[in-house]
C-alpha positions in Angstrom: -18.4 22.5 3.8 -14.9 21.1 4.1 -11.9 23.4 4.9 -10.5 25.1 1.9 -7.5 23.4 0.4 -5.4 26.6 0.7 -5.9 27.0 4.4 -3.3 25.3 6.6 -4.3 23.8 9.9 -3.1 25.9 12.9 0.3 24.7 14.0 0.5 22.2 11.1 1.9 23.7 7.9 1.7 22.1 4.5 5.1 20.3 4.8 4.4 18.9 8.2 1.0 17.8 7.1 2.5 15.9 4.2 5.1 14.4 6.5 2.5 13.2 9.0 0.4 11.6 6.2 3.6 9.9 5.0 4.4 8.7 8.5 0.9 7.2 8.8 1.3 5.4 5.5 4.8 4.3 6.5 3.5 2.3 9.5 2.1 -0.1 7.0 5.2 -0.3 4.7 7.5 -0.9 7.7 5.3 -3.7 8.9 5.4 -5.4 5.5 9.1 -5.0 4.4 11.3 -4.7 7.5 11.1 -8.4 8.4 11.7 -9.8 4.9 15.4 -10.5 5.5 14.5 -12.2 8.8 11.9 -14.6 7.3 14.3 -17.6 7.3 15.2 -17.0 11.0 11.5 -16.4 11.9 10.6 -19.6 10.1 13.3 -21.6 11.9 12.4 -20.3 15.3 8.7 -20.9 14.9 9.0 -24.3 13.2 7.7 -23.2 9.8 8.9 -26.1 7.6 8.0 -25.1 4.0 9.7 -21.9 2.7 6.5 -21.0 0.9 4.6 -21.1 4.2 6.8 -18.3 5.5 4.8 -16.0 3.2 2.0 -16.2 5.7 4.0 -13.8 7.9 3.3 -11.1 5.2 -0.1 -12.3 4.1 -1.7 -12.6 7.5 -0.8 -9.0 8.2 -2.3 -7.9 4.9 -5.5 -9.7 5.4 -6.0 -8.1 8.8 -5.0 -4.8 7.4 -7.5 -5.0 4.5 -10.5 -6.5 6.4 -10.5 -3.9 9.2 -10.7 -0.9 6.8 -14.4 -1.3 6.3 -15.0 -0.8 10.1 -12.7 2.2 10.4 -14.4 4.1 7.6 -17.8 3.9 9.3 -16.4 4.9 12.6 -14.4 7.7 11.2 -17.4 9.2 9.4 -19.3 9.1 12.7 -16.7 10.0 15.4 -14.2 11.9 13.4 -10.7 11.1 12.0 -8.5 11.9 15.0 -10.0 9.7 17.7 -10.3 6.7 15.5 -6.8 7.1 14.2 -5.3 7.1 17.7 -7.2 3.9 18.7 -5.9 2.2 15.5 -2.3 3.2 16.3 -2.7 1.8 19.8 -3.9 -1.5 18.4 -0.9 -1.5 16.0 1.5 -1.1 19.0 -0.3 -4.0 20.8 0.0 -6.3 17.8 3.7 -5.4 17.4 4.2 -6.3 21.0 2.5 -9.7 20.5 4.7 -10.5 17.5 7.7 -9.6 19.5 7.0 -12.3 22.0 5.3 -14.9 19.7 6.6 -18.4 20.4 4.6 -20.3 17.8 3.4 -20.0 14.2 -0.2 -19.5 15.4 0.7 -16.8 17.9 2.7 -15.0 15.2 -0.2 -15.1 12.8 -2.6 -13.9 15.4 -0.3 -11.0 16.4 0.3 -10.1 12.7 -3.5 -10.0 12.1 -3.9 -7.7 15.1 -1.0 -5.5 13.9 -2.7 -5.3 10.5 -6.0 -4.4 12.0 -4.4 -1.5 13.8 -2.4 -0.3 10.8 -5.7 -0.3 8.8 -6.7 2.9 10.6 -3.6 4.7 9.4 -4.4 3.8 5.8 -8.1 4.7 5.9 -7.6 7.9 7.9 -4.6 9.1 6.0 -6.6 9.1 2.7 -9.7 10.5 4.4 -7.8 13.3 6.0 -6.2 14.3 2.7 -9.6 14.1 1.0 -11.1 16.3 3.7 -8.6 18.9 2.9 -7.9 18.7 -0.8 -9.6 17.6 -4.0 -8.8 16.9 -7.7 -5.2 17.5 -8.9 -4.2 19.1 -5.6 -5.2 15.9 -3.8 -3.1 13.8 -6.3 -0.2 16.1 -5.7 -0.4 15.8 -1.9 -0.7 12.0 -2.2 2.3 11.9 -4.5 4.4 14.0 -2.1 3.4 11.7 0.7 4.2 8.7 -1.5 7.8 10.0 -1.9 8.4 9.6 1.8 6.2 6.5 2.0 8.2 4.8 -0.8 11.5 5.7 0.9 10.4 3.3 3.6 10.5 0.1 1.4 13.9 1.3 0.2 15.2 1.4 3.8 13.0 -1.1 5.6 14.7 -4.4 4.5 18.1 -2.8 5.3 16.9 -1.8 8.7 15.7 -5.3 9.3 19.0 -6.7 8.1 20.9 -4.4 10.4 18.7 -5.4 13.4 19.2 -9.2 12.9 23.0 -8.6 12.6 23.2 -7.1 16.1 20.0 -8.5 17.8 17.4 -11.2 17.6 14.7 -10.8 14.9 12.1 -10.0 17.6 13.6 -6.5 17.9 12.2 -5.7 14.5 8.6 -6.0 15.8 9.6 -4.2 19.0 10.8 -1.2 17.0 7.6 -1.3 14.9 5.6 -0.9 18.1 7.8 2.0 19.2 7.3 3.7 15.9 3.5 3.4 16.2 3.7 5.0 19.7 5.8 8.0 18.4 3.4 8.6 15.5 0.4 8.4 17.8 2.0 11.1 20.1 2.6 13.3 17.1 -1.0 13.0 15.9 -2.3 13.6 19.4 -0.3 16.8 19.7 -0.6 18.3 16.3 -3.4 17.0 14.2 -6.8 18.7 14.5 -10.1 17.1 13.6 -10.5 17.4 9.8 -14.0 16.1 9.4 -16.5 18.9 9.2 -19.4 18.5 11.7 -21.9 18.7 8.8 -20.3 15.7 7.2 -20.6 13.4 10.1 -22.7 10.3 9.4 -24.6 8.6 12.1 -24.1 4.9 12.7 -27.4 3.7 11.2 -28.1 0.9 8.8 -29.8 3.2 6.2 -27.0 5.8 5.8 -24.3 3.2 6.0 -25.8 1.0 3.3 -26.4 4.1 1.2 -22.7 5.1 1.5 -21.7 1.6 0.5 -24.1 1.7 -2.4 -22.6 4.9 -3.7 -19.1 3.5 -3.3 -19.9 0.3 -5.2 -22.1 1.8 -8.0 -20.0 4.8 -9.0 -18.5 3.5 -12.2 -15.2 5.5 -12.1 -14.6 4.6 -8.5 -15.2 0.9 -8.9 -13.1 0.6 -12.0 -10.1 2.3 -10.6 -10.5 0.5 -7.3 -10.3 -2.8 -9.1 -7.4 -1.7 -11.3 -5.5 -0.8 -8.1 -6.4 -4.2 -6.7 -4.6 -5.9 -9.7 -1.5 -3.8 -9.6 -1.2 -4.1 -5.8 -1.6 -7.8 -6.2 1.4 -7.9 -8.5 3.5 -5.9 -6.0 2.4 -8.3 -3.1 3.3 -11.3 -5.2 6.9 -9.9 -5.6 7.1 -9.0 -1.9 5.9 -12.5 -0.9 8.5 -14.3 -3.0 11.3 -11.7 -3.1 13.5 -13.3 -0.3 13.1 -16.7 -1.9 13.9 -15.4 -5.3 17.2 -13.9 -4.2 18.2 -16.9 -2.0 17.1 -19.8 -4.1 17.1 -18.6 -7.7 19.8 -16.0 -8.0 21.9 -17.1 -5.1 22.3 -13.5 -4.1 20.8 -13.2 -0.6 23.8 -11.1 0.4 22.7 -8.3 -1.9 19.0 -8.8 -1.5 18.4 -5.6 0.6 20.5 -3.5 -1.9 18.6 -4.7 -5.0 15.3 -4.4 -3.2 16.2 -0.8 -2.3 17.1 0.0 -6.0 13.8 -1.4 -7.2 11.8 0.5 -4.6 13.8 3.7 -5.4 12.3 3.6 -8.9 8.8 3.7 -7.4 9.8 6.7 -5.3 11.3 8.5 -8.3 8.1 7.9 -10.3 6.0 9.2 -7.5 8.1 12.4 -7.2 7.8 12.8 -11.0 4.1 12.4 -10.8 3.9 15.2 -8.2 5.6 17.5 -10.7 3.6 16.6 -13.8 0.1 15.5 -12.7 -1.3 19.1 -12.4 0.0 19.8 -15.9 -1.0 16.7 -17.7 -3.9 15.3 -15.6 -4.3 12.0 -13.7 -5.8 10.1 -16.6 -3.0 10.9 -19.2 -0.3 10.1 -16.7 -1.7 6.9 -15.3 -3.0 5.5 -18.6 0.4 6.1 -20.2 2.1 4.4 -17.3 -0.3 1.4 -17.6 0.6 0.9 -21.2 4.3 1.1 -20.3 3.8 -1.4 -17.4 2.2 -3.9 -19.8 5.0 -3.4 -22.4 7.7 -4.0 -19.7 6.0 -7.1 -18.4 5.5 -8.5 -21.9 9.2 -8.1 -22.8 10.2 -9.4 -19.4 8.0 -12.5 -19.8 9.5 -13.2 -23.2 13.0 -13.1 -21.7 12.0 -15.4 -18.9 10.2 -17.9 -21.1 13.2 -18.0 -23.4 15.4 -19.0 -20.5 17.6 -15.9 -20.4 16.5 -14.6 -17.0 19.4 -13.6 -14.7 19.7 -11.4 -11.6 20.5 -8.4 -13.8 17.7 -8.9 -16.3 15.2 -9.4 -13.4 16.5 -6.3 -11.6 16.3 -4.2 -14.8 12.8 -5.1 -15.7 11.6 -4.9 -12.1 13.0 -1.4 -11.9 11.1 -0.4 -15.1 7.9 -2.1 -14.0 8.0 -0.5 -10.5 8.6 2.9 -12.1 5.4 2.6 -14.0 3.7 1.3 -10.9 4.7 4.5 -9.1 3.0 6.6 -11.8 -0.2 4.5 -11.6 -0.7 4.0 -7.9 -1.4 7.5 -6.5 -3.4 8.5 -9.6 -5.6 5.4 -9.6 -6.3 6.0 -5.9 -7.1 9.7 -6.5 -9.3 8.9 -9.4 -11.2 6.3 -7.4 -11.7 8.7 -4.5 -12.4 11.9 -6.4 -16.2 11.4 -7.0 -16.8 10.4 -3.4 -15.8 13.4 -1.3 -19.1 13.4 0.5 -18.6 9.8 1.8 -14.8 9.9 1.9 -14.4 7.8 5.1 -16.6 5.0 3.8 -15.1 5.3 0.3 -11.5 5.0 1.6 -12.4 2.0 3.8 -14.3 0.2 1.0 -11.5 0.8 -1.5 -8.9 -0.1 1.0 -10.7 -3.3 1.9 -11.1 -4.4 -1.7 -7.7 -3.4 -3.0 -5.8 -4.8 0.0 -7.6 -8.0 0.6 -8.0 -8.7 -3.1 -4.3 -7.7 -3.7 -3.2 -9.8 -0.8 -5.0 -12.9 -2.1 -3.7 -12.3 -5.7 -0.2 -11.8 -4.3 -0.4 -14.9 -2.1 -1.6 -16.9 -5.1 1.4 -15.7 -7.2 3.8 -16.3 -4.3 2.6 -19.8 -3.7 3.4 -20.7 -7.3 7.1 -20.0 -6.6 8.8 -23.1 -8.1 12.5 -22.2 -7.9 12.3 -19.9 -10.9 11.3 -16.3 -11.5 8.8 -17.2 -14.1 5.6 -17.3 -11.9 6.4 -13.8 -10.6 7.0 -12.4 -14.0 3.8 -14.0 -15.5 1.9 -12.8 -12.5 2.8 -9.3 -13.2 1.7 -9.6 -16.8 -1.7 -11.1 -15.8 -2.2 -8.3 -13.2 -1.4 -5.7 -15.8 -4.0 -7.1 -18.2 -6.6 -7.2 -15.4 -5.8 -3.5 -14.5 -6.2 -2.5 -18.1 -9.6 -4.2 -18.3 -10.8 -2.4 -15.2 -9.6 1.0 -16.4 -11.5 0.4 -19.7 -14.5 -0.4 -17.6 -14.2 2.8 -15.6 -13.7 4.9 -18.8 -16.3 3.2 -20.9 -13.7 1.7 -23.2 -11.7 4.8 -23.8 -8.2 5.7 -22.5 -6.8 9.2 -22.1 -10.4 10.6 -22.0 -10.1 14.3 -21.2 -12.1 15.6 -18.3 -12.1 19.1 -16.9 -9.7 19.5 -14.0 -8.7 15.9 -14.0 
């Protein structure tokens, strides 16, 4: 059986455990957000003509990040979490180095895919390690606490990137990403024990692997919440892809881009902290379903404002703050609800869910971003469509009923 949730690992107390999980998750957030202010300079250096094509710097990373998660889950269930995690962090550092010295658009895309492949290990293993150690509402609480630190990264990452390009070439952004990956790897190597119980190791054989995949893809609750997460992540990626263009071309406010981006991200962090305080009392379903209704209401009102031609920097910021607040209440709970029935195949489940939600979300976000037309309307409408898709998937998971009570959940 897995280690009891109340037993800390030797030399790694609860707070340090949460901090380590957050740092693993932060490798991904840093790789997405820190270079956003530098996209115009990266595009100019690498000869990217169309502003919309600069979105590939984000999307290529996300595709590598999402696709590799299937591999890591199988390896982690066979060889354990720790060893596979360290290999992934090493690949992340190599990809960061490649992006640092990229001299062409193709070289940058290749390096970003490699960087994403490495970061995928941190995503899969972070969730698997938490699931090895906790379950139910305790798992949701740990994920929420980790999310607080994780979501502080988007608040700071664009500003970090902005500071770097003020004093050094944009290439230093990727160099520092590689250094961060090395530091996290050393921390893991020194402090994190193996969390996968020997009895839970799955041999690399076609039969057991296919059986684990079958369980992941036929468990109604898991599939529904995985697809709901895909839609809401897609809306977030759509915003990230087009955010720099929005502030530069629509609102003529590129000078305050990092500040407004930080404010919007802060609302996600606040929501995640709130979730960590209330989820054990009210349950994952009640909190996340209420947030989903609020998310849809906010996007509906925002869409009406944009369609009426009253969109300004301030209305956009206000509605994005509200929308991202509800996103923060949904994200960790949707993830926990998707994982909760699959503790016996947690590695494979984490990888399958990560693959679907990230690749699917990246493609949805790229589709939204590519419709950028010099106005905020495609982004706003994209959020609304994604909210409706998420609602449909939650209803699928819950057999048409929201707020359905379930013991301990």
